N, C-alpha and C positions, 0 to 999 in steps of 0.2 A: 621123742623129738618134741621141742618146744615150739610155740608159734613165733612168727616175726613181731618185733614191737618197735615203736620208735623210741629214740634215744634224743638227746637235749638239744642234738643239731638238726633234728627234724627227719633223719635218715632212715630208712627201714632196717631194723637190726636182721643181720643173715642168720640162717638155720646153721648152727655149728658145724665146723668141718673139723673132724676130729678123728685122730688115729693112735691104736694103742700098740706098742712095739714091745717084745720082749727083749731079754739082754742081749740076744744074739742078732737084732733087727729085723726080727720076721714080723709081719702084721700078725695080730691076735684080735684087734678091734677095728670096725670101720664104720663110721657114722654115716647118715644120710645126708649131711652137708659135705661129707668128704665124696661122696658119690657124684653128687650136684656139681662140686668144684671139679672132679677129674673125669667123670663119664664112667667110671670104673665101679661096677657093683662089688656088693662085700664078697659074692662068692669067687669072682676071680681074682679078691687081692688077698683076701685073709690066709695066711700060710707060706706067704711069698716073701722074699728079702723086700724090703721097704726100699733097697736101692734101684729096684727095678722099676720104681714109679718115677725115679731122677731124670732128668734131660742128661745126654750125654756127656756134656761137658761139665757136671757137677760133682763135686768128689763124695764118697761113698758116706763120710761122718756128718756131713752137714745136718741131716735130721735130727742128730743125737746132741747136738749143740743147744745151747740155752735159747737163743732166738736168732732170729735175721731173715734175710729174705732169700728163698730158694727158688730153681726153676723145676717146675714139672712138667711131665708129657702126658697130656690130655690122650684120653683114649682113641681119640681120632689124629692123633699125630702133633697137633699144634703144640707151643711150648706156653707154659703159663707160669708168671713169676706172682709168688704170693709170699707175705709176711708170716712166718711162723713163730711159734712159742713152745718150747721143749720144755716139759717137767718131768722131772727123773722120779722111778716108783722103786722104793726100797721095802726089804723085810724088816723083823724086830731088830735085827744086828745091823740095820743101815747098810746092809748089802744090794747095790743095784740090782732090781728084778725086771726090769722095764723102763718103758717112757711112754709119756702122754703127748702127742705133737696136735697143737690147735692151729688152724691158718683162718686169717680173716677172709671175708668174701668179696671176690673183685667190686662187686657194687658198691660195698662198703668204702673202697678204697677209691672209686671213682669219684662217689660224692663227697669224700671228705677233700680230694683232690681241687674238684669242683669251688668248693665253699673257700680253700685258700687260694686258689689260683685267681678268682673272680675279679674282672676289672672293675666292679661296683664295691662300694664299702659294705660289708655284712657283718654281723655281730650278734651275739647272743647273752642276753641277761637273765639272771633269775627274778624270782617275783618280788625281791626285795632292791631290784633296780642297781646289782652289783654285776661285774662283768664275767662272764664265763668264758666266752671265746670270741675273738676278734681275727678276721683275715688280715692279708699281708696289707690289701688295698687300704684299709681302715688304719693300721698303724702307720701307712705314709702318710696320711691324711693328718693324723692325731700326732705325729712324729715322735712317738714312743713305741716301745717293744709290746709285744703282747704279753709278756711276764710282768711287765711294770703295771699292766692293767687289771688282769684278771684277780677277780676277789674285791675290786675296788669299788666303792660306791659311786654312781655315775655323777651327782653333783659335786664330788670332791675334784673330779679331774677336768673340770671346765668352769669357766667364769659365770657371771651373773647376767650375761646377756639373756634378751628377752627369747631369743629363739633357742636358747639352752633350756629356759623354763619350758616353754613350749613342748621341746623335746620330752622332757621329763613328765610332762602333764599327760601326753599320749602315751608314754611308756607305763605310766601307772595304771591309765584307763585300759589299755590291754590286759595288764596284769590282774585288775578287779572284775573286769567284764567277760575276760574270755574271747571278746569280737575282734577282729582285725582293723585294722587302722590305716588308711592312706590321706598323704597331704602333701603339700608344697612348703617349703620353706626356704626365704634367700637367708644363708647364714654363712658365717666365715669357719675357717678351720684353722689350728695353729701351723701348718704348713703350707696355708695358701696366703697370697698377697692381698686377696680380696675376697668379698662374700660372692659366694655361687647361689644358683636355685638348684633346691635339691626335691627329689621326687623320694618320699620315704613311704616306705611300707612295713608295718609292724605287725606281726601274726603269732596268736598264741601256740605252744609247743606242749605236747600231750604225752603222758606215757601210754602203756598198753591197756592200762585199766580208764583211759580217758582223764586221768587227772592232770591239770594244770601244771607244767611243771616249770616252764622257762617262757621266755619271749624272744621269737627271731625278729631281726631288723635287717632290711637292705635300703640304701642309699644311693640312686641314681643321680650324675650330676647332669643337669638339663640346661646348664649355664648357656651353652651355645645354641640351644634352641629357642633359649629364652631371649639372648639378644637378637637372635633373627626376628623373633616376633616384636620386638622393642623397635628394631630398625624399620619393619613393615609397617608397624602402627605410626611411626614417624613419617613415612612416605603418605601414610593415608591422611595422617593430619595436615600433612604439608599440602595437599590436594586442596583442602578447605582454607587453610591458614595463611597461604602465602599468594599475593595477588588479589588481596579483598578492594586493593582501590587501584586505579590505573594512574600511581605514580612510583616513579623509578627508586627514588630513596626509600619510600615506605615498603617497597617489595623488599627492598634489600635490608631493611630492618627487621620486617617480618622472618625474614631467612635465618637471621641471627637469633631472633627469639625462639626459633624452632630447635637451633643447635645447640645453642649455651641453656642450661649445664648439662644437658641429657645426651649429646655425644660430643662436645668439647667444653674444655675450660676457659679459653678464649677462642673467638672466631671474629675475621673480618671480612667484610666484602669490598674489594676494590675494582672499579670499573674505567674503560677506556675513555677519556675526555669526550669523543664524539657521541656516546651512548647518552651523555648528559645534554647534548643539543640536537640542532636540527639536519647535521651533516650526516652524508652518505657514508658508510663504512669504507675506512680506508684500508688497505693492504696492511696485514699485521706484519711488524718489524721481525728480522730474524734475529737481531742481537737483544740487547736491552730494551727494556718496554716500560714507559711510563704509565701509571696508574694513578688514580683519585680516589681516595678512601671516601665511601659513602656512607658507610655503617660499620660499627664492630659493637663487641659484647663481650664481658668477663664474668666469672664468678667471684672474682674478687672486688670488695669496694673500691670504687673510684677508678676501676677498669686500670689497673697498672699495666697491663699486656699491651697498651696501645702506643706504638711509636708514633704514630701519625695521629693529628687532630682530624675530625671529620672536615672534608672538604681540602686537605693538602693532597699534594702529588709527591709521588716518590718514583725514582726510576730503579728499576729490579736489573742487576746485572743477569746476564743470560744463564750463568750456571746455575742461580738458585733455583730453589722448586716453582716458585710462583711462575718465574718467566718460562721455565721447562714445561710447567703445565699447559701455559698459554700456547707455547711452539707445538707441542705433541699431540693437544688435545685430550687429555686422558688424566687421570687423577695421579698424581706422586707423592709417594709414601715416603717418608725419611724419619729414622730412628737416629737417637742421641750420638751412636757411635758410628754414624754416617759421615762422612766428610763434607758432604754438601749441606748436612745438617749443622754441623759446627760452623761452615762458613755463612749459612743463613742467621744462626744464631747470632754469630759476632756481628753481621752487618746490620741486624736489627738493635742489637744493644749499642752500636756505636752512634745510630740516629735517636735512640731513646731519649725524650726530656729528662734532665735531671738524674741519669744512670739509670739502671735496669735492676731491680730486682725480680723482673721476670725471668731471668735465665735461671734464677734457682728453682729445681722441679721440673723443668721443661724436659721431656722426655720423647715426645714423639710429635710430628705433625702430619699433616695433610693437605696438600695444595690441589684444588680441582679447577678446571677452567667453566665459566659459564657460557654455554654453547646454547645457542638457539636456531634452527633453521639454516644451520649451514655457516652461522656468523658467531664470532667470537666477540662476545662483549665484556669479560672481565675475569676475574679469577675471585675464589672464595678459599681462604686461609684457616684450617683448624688445627689447635694445638692442645694437647693433654699436659696437665701438671698433677694435679692432684687425683686424676683418674688413674689407677694403677695400671691399665692395660695400654699397651702399645697400639697403634692402629695397624690394622692387617688386610688381608687382602678383601674380606668381607665388607670391612669398612670403607676401602676404595670404590667396591662396587655401590655400595649405598651412597658415599658421597656423591658420586657421579650420577647416579639417578635423582637423587634430591637436587643437585645444581642443575641437572638439565629441566628438571620442573619449574624452578625458580629462575632460569635465564628464559624460558618461555614467558614468564608472567613478567618478567624486566623488559623483554622486547615488546611484549604487548603495551606496556605501560609507554616505552620509547615511541613506538609507531604512532599510540593515541596522542602523546604529547608534540609529536611532530605534524599529525594530521591537525590538529587543535591549532598548533601554533600557525600553521598554514591558513587553514580557515578564517583563523582571528585576522591575519595579516591581509587575506584578500578581502575581509570584511570591512575592515578599516581603511583599505585603499579606495573600496566601492561606497563608503559611505561619506558624507560632507565633511571635509576636513575644517572648514571655515564657512559660517553662514554668509551668505552675501548681503551687501548692503541695501537696505531699502527702509523706507520711512513708514509703512502701514502698520508694522506692528513691531514689540521688542520681543526677542525668542530666547529661550534658553532652553536647552535640551540635555538628555542623559542617556546612555546606552549602556547596559550591562550585559554582557555575554552570560550565556548558560553556565552556574556554576557545577554541573553534574556531569555525569561520564558520558552523557550522550551528546557534549561536544557542543561548538559554535551553532547557532541557528541561524534564519533566514529574516530575522526583522530587521527593518530600515525606514528611515524617515528623511524628510528633505523640504526645503523652503526654497520656493522658486519665484523669483520677481516678476511681474506681468507687466505689461502695458497699462497706461493709467493710473500706475502708482498701487496699482493691485497687488497681492502676494498669494502665491499658491501654498497651501500646506497640506504636506503629503505623510502618511505613515502607512506602513504594509507589513506583512508578516508572511514570510514562507515556511510552510508546514515543513518540518524535519529539521535534522541537523548536520553539520558537517560541510565538507567543500562544496559540495552539490548544492546544497541549500545556498550557501554564499554566493557562487555562481549566478543560481537563477534570481537571488534577489538582486545583484547587479543588472542583469537584463531587464528585469521589471521596472528598476530606477530610471536606468536608461530611455526606457520607452516613455514612461511618465513624464521625463523632461522634456523627450521630443515632442509628444502630444500637447505639453502644456504650451511650448513656445508657439502652438498654432493657435492657442487663445480659445480652446475647447471648454464650454461649460463643464461642471463636474460630471453629470451624469452621461453626456455624450463621450467625455474623456474617458471613462471606465467601461462604456461600451467599445470602443476602438480597443481598447486593452484588452478587454474579455476576446474580442474578436482576433488580436494577435496572437494570444496564447492558445485558443483554439486552433489558429491556422500552424501554430506551431508543431502543437501536439499531433494534427492531422499528418504532417510530412517527417514526425519523429524528432526533428530538432529540438523542440520543447516539451518532449514526452514526459520529461521529469517534472514540469511543473504541473500537468496535469495530474501525474502521479502523487506528487507530495501536496498540492493545495497551495493556493495562496489567498490571501485576502488583502483591500486596499481600502483606505479613506482618502479622499480628495476634498480640499475645502479651498475656496477662493473667499479673500476677504478684499471690499474695496473700501478704503479709508474716506472717500467722499460721500458715498452712500451709505458707509457703515454698517453695508450689509454682509453677511457671511451666508454662503451659497455651498451646500457640500453635499456629497454622495458617498454612498460605501458599498462595496463588492464584499459581504460576509465578515465586515469587520466590526468591532464594538463601536459604538457613538462615542464622539468625544462629551467632555465636561465642560460646562459653561458657568464661572464664576464671575458673578457682576459686581459692580464697584459696592452695593450695598451689603455684601457678603452671601448674597443668595447663590447655592450651588446645586447644578442639576445636571444630569446626561441630557443632550440633546434627544426630543423625540423624533426619531426619523424611520424609513424605512429601509432595512439594508436589504441588497440584492444578493443574489447568490456567489459564492466564490468565483474568483477568475476561473475561466475554462469550462465551468458548468453551464452556463448558458442556459435557455428556456425561458428566464424573466427578464421583465426591463429593469433598467436602475432608475430611480427617482431620486429627483433634486428637493432638497429642503433648505428655504431661506429663512434667515432670520437676523432682524435688525439690533444690533448691539449698541450699548452706550460705550461712550469712551472711556478706555480703563479697564473694559471687560479681559477677563483672563481665558483663552480657551484652551483645554488641555488634550491633547490627543497622546494615544497610548497604544500599546500592544496588549493581547491578551495575557500576557505573562503578568501582567501587573496585578491582573485583578482573579484569575482563575487558578493560582497556584496551589490554593488549600481546598480542604474537603469541603468546606462550608460552601453554602449557594451562592449565585452571582450576585443577587440583591445585596446579602449581607456584605460581600465583598467590594461590589459598588459604593455601599453607604460607607463603608470605612474609607476609601478611599476620597469620596465627597468631603466627609471630615476632615481628613487630611488637607485637602486642598482649601478649603476654608480657614486653617488657622494662618493667622498673621505672618506673615515674613517680610524681611529686609528688602529682599530683591526676588527676581526669578528664580535666580541659580539657587539660591537660599531655600526656596519653596519646593524645587525639585529635589534636592537633598532631604528635606525634611520629609517628604512625601513617600520615597523609596524607604527612610528609615522607618515609616510608621505603617508600613503596608506590606513591605517583603521581607522574608527570612535571611540570614546571614548567608547562606548559599542558595539565591534563586534557582529552582527547577527547570526555567525556559528563560529565554532571551527576553529583555525587556527594553523598549524603546518609548521613551516620553518625551513631549514635547510642549512647552508651554509659552503662549503667544499673547503678549498684551497686547490690545488694541489701540491704536491712534486715529485721531481725525483729522481730516485736510479741512478747515472751515473754510467760510466766505472768503476771509482775507488770502486765502492760498488758491482760489479757484474763481476763474471767470467764464460766464456760460452767454452766447447770443444766439439767439434765434436768426436764421437768415433766410429772407425771403429769396425763392426760385429766379433771382433776377438778377443777370450778370451785373448791373450798376451797381449792385449791393457790395460787390467784391471789394470796392475802395472803402466802402463804409467800414465793413468790418476790419480791414486790414488798418484804418486810421484807429480803430476801437482798440486792437489789440495792440499798436505801439503806444498809445497812451495807458493802458494796463501796464505795460513793462515798465514804462516810466514813474508809475506809481509805485510799483513793486523794486524802484531801484535798478530795473534791469535793462537800462537804455541801450547797453552796450550790445543786446540780444537782437534789438529792434531789425537790422538789417537782413539777418538769415530767418526771423520769424515773418517780415513781411514776406518775404517771397515764398515762405512755407506754407501761410495763410492763402495768400494769392492762390497757389498751386492748387491746394486741396480744395477749397472753396470752390474754383471755377470748375473743377472736375466734378464735384457733386452736383452743382447748377446745371452743368452739361451732360454728364450721364448718370446722375441720380435721380431719386425721386424724395420729394418733400415728404415729411418735414426735415429740414436742414438745421444743423446745430455746430457751433463752435464752439471749443471750450478749450481755455489754458489753465494749466495745473502747473503751480510752482513748488516741486518738491526738491527730491536730491538732483533732479533734472528739470529742465523745462520741457514741459510735455504739451503739444499740440494736438488736439484733435477733432476731426470733422467727422460727424455723422448723418448718415441719410437713412432713408427707407427701402434702398434698392439692395438685395442680397448680393449683387455682382462685384467682385472684389477686382481692385486692379492690379497689374503685376507689371513688373520692370522689364522694359526692351529697350535696343539700342535702335535709334531713329535713323532711317537712310537719309542721304544728302538732301533729297527732295520730298521729306515728309514734313508736314505742316505740325504734326504733334509728336508726342511720345518721348519730348526732352524734359517734361516737367518733372516725373517722378524720378528719373536720373538726376536731375539739380538736386531734389530733396534728398535723396539717398546719399549724395555727395557731400551735402552740407551739414547733414545731421549724425549722430551716433548712430542711430539705426531707427527703421521705420518698419510699420506693417499694417496688417488690418484685422479686424476679429468680428464674429459675426455676431449680431445681438439679437434680441427676441423681435425688436423692430426694424431691423436690415442690418447695417454694418456700421463701422468705427475705422476709418483711416488715421492714424496716428505716426507721430515723429518725434523723438526725442534728442535733445541738443543741451550741452554742457552749460551750465551755469557760469556767467563771469565770476572772475575771482574776488569781485566786490561783494 
């Protein structure tokens, strides 16, 4: 008996099952292979009729036929079906003397069936790359029969594609080296409508002596796994590529860039109108729905698949896939033979500008809603034309997952835009809309909201007219961004205005403001101020004395540009930020020549970049020194010179050019503490009004001077001084050394006093008192006559 060998298919060759029969059909020879096949040893079979080995339903003459499949009875009783070949033995005269019957091994039959019926493509090539065997799966892929391939050279049966050349190169490598090869190839086949991903394995086939005789090949179709990996990779890419900016339209565009061309030949994103505004989401309509196109993309030049232009709206009928997707909250897949697909394509082509080449080749679409946090935002539509595969269930699942991630980014952008719009509206409502009229300074200002995703900050400024023709200049900054910072800024601006109306010096005003913040934080109502932090700079300019008095709470000092072009930051000691406490606030005074420019600003103007503050301040001073036609022009020039296109923090800038009230507009008298002097100063005031051409104001002025000077002589302390100022209003001031301030009250019927201030309040626009370093000043304003 011979040992088992390997044939060209790689199967183990069996030990031969051979039986020799005489002319009468009796067994005269019995091989080891026959024993292995039937279980009968030779001693039990030789001499017996061969018909005894057949199954009961098999005819006796079967074993003497040339070939065929017969059924044998195994020794243990089970039925065996084997293919047999019969060879007739003859003598010298040609008379039959017996038969030789051979049978294939069952193992060999199963291996051949496995090769032929394998679901993967399998084939065998000789060492010259000619076909020896192919199974049914390979024949289906190649679109030809095995007979048409056997013996042919591989390159003669395929084209010149790169993947065919790679297959041939690997085939030769195995034939030359005898080493197996495994690789992946994205290749097509004649019977397929597109390329598939194949995992190809090639291995050498050897004979019983170990000689290389052929190459076996198996190719497994991994296309579904490949596309699943591609979809997963797209989802991973979406996590990093969608939502890079808090902008609704840009987020939609990023989604389109991800879908085209890898998932769709054309894709569009349409949103409900409220998503692009600041409104609350309304209920989704049950029927037709109106959507606005925000982004689309196509693989074709010129984007011919777009029936809408960016920004246009369209009402989708309820039976079309986009409206269904919105209504049902799931992806709707539609193919070319579906009625709703035909209706959608017809409707789309009817509104396509200039006719539609788009309908040619369109064979599949999927509409998927953009859902985020239970809210429907819009719909994305993906269409395939050049892509050969229709959308299937896996594609719908992918579309829903991708749309879900994109919808969250769109909703985040929508919420950010809404909060930013709200914060900006709140801040604009809290900032001065128009600066009040006053003669002390000429003012120009700029406010730039933050251009980053952090949102609107809490920078603010104000110009506050004060008594005596003076003006208060304020700039402040609440750390942080958003509505909370804007609201905090509004509270601080209101507090500063209230304290400024009391005519407090800058250091005292900041002290009271700091106490207010501390008290608010203690009772919880101002906790956000202490958490965020706030700074403030308050300055008072007096056009009569031309002195600037200022104090800061953790805020950068202002810059001063003198008429000769000299520019510097005002040297001053800045106290701690508001709410910190522990250190006093110090006031700084400086006399300025008329025409000087005082620049107040927030830190967003100088500390936005990586350079040191000294370098940033130097650049600011250079920009302020540059000549300009007006303060408004200088504001613009400064911002262009020192800021990037998108500032990373809010910026507030206030420029104030100082004016002076000279001796021709101010009259001052020292008043001895003698009641008889009241008439003298009253007469002097009347004469001064006449010199100013304001004689019509003499009656009220005489009454005001008499009342205020009389009160100072009677209740105050010397020295006493009367001052008249002709500004936008006529100002009458009486100062004395007493710190006790009068207050308005209603006199009773028999009171001898208490009526003077009531008359002053009724005859003038406004009146008040302010504390000074040497006592107090009582003042009253009255409008100038029309002349």
